[in-house]
C-alpha angles and dihedrals in degrees: 000000000000121000120259111238128202109198125206118188143114121192131056090273087065093041093063091052090045092051091052091055093044089058094047134080092267123102118232107209098183148344128232116195139154121283120269110272136202110257134192132001092309091049094228111188104247129185121229117271093255093053090050088054091052092051095045091047091047091232113177106216136116114268121201124193108180117173090221139014103194116094090000109135092181092059091047092053092046091054093045088051092055090057096212120190090203136010116216115200126191123167091328096159100228133076114246113237124222093259090064097038088058094056097070138339108289120211120194124200102211118188098230141065097261137253082037116086104005108183144042107328111034097146094051091046093055090052093047090054093047092235116183091219140024130167149161127283125200111209141170107250125237132166094277122089105270091326100126128122116281120247097178145320143204131209132232122195111224111222122212094254099037111129127195097266092054091045090053091050095050093044093049089055091049092046092051092055092043090052093057091045090054093045092050092051101030098118093053100042122112109211115215130209120252119243099244092192089070095047122126129183133220126193135215112285118247129198093249090061088076096066112114140174135200097257098109125015095203093050092048091048092050090051089051092052091049099043104029091110094046141026090358122208124280142167125249087264089061094251108147119221117211140172093027127181125191106231098181137329107210110063119103113228148146114288117260097354118156105239100174139005112209132183092270106005146045127220113222128191126222129197082261119025133342140259140207114222121190102179134039130183125194118210112285090002134106120263112262140185107284095232091050089051092050093049092046088056090048091238122154139190108298095031121115122249111223 
């Protein structure tokens, strides 16, 4: 008899894991995800990615979208009524309180090599720190923030050009396979304690984290890799920088000077190093080819991009 799984997740990272379980021998008895939210300038009420997948796939299962879990007796009774053998959690967006953790073993698929990067933005943090590797850790959940015992993990090598969207895609594939491996071997696994002395934390990303300057080319490029999906990187003027390539990181230059104007790019100097930028976007304007933007502003080689 296959185990009954309650799944809790929200973005596309979670959807890939969810889909893997849907196509397995395990029975999903319900889905918990975040409430629908207004999106875009027109504030159109939009369901989470995983709920959209369920609707498009015509999956017949109960979907719950509570605004909070803690001190919510209705949620507790709903989960008890589903009689799950295991609860699988992936980027759900809320911390599970003790009253839910006690219903069934809860397994979280956290997108880092724990105890590194406990918290809300582990993938971005690994890119910001220029780590050679990241990965996914399956852990038994407890009340602490990503502090539970480790059931298993898998690595991902971070390539020089890998941006956050690609990292998410690769890690979701890894997490999906790891989830089934853990489910298939759950009764025989020996969970091991995390080494708390090696733990690091990462917080929820805010829009202001995307502001950059031309002090250090490598640091700006790492921010771009981490934040290219959201919030993007932009100068104090609000000018967004897109499609960035790190050219070199050792030359000493003037900050923000235009070194070259190509057919579809501009080369910009930093105090340390230089960058190639292919797309620029002024506030409230459409993104345009960087060289077209420069010419439209009547800027030339030697001028400063602000």
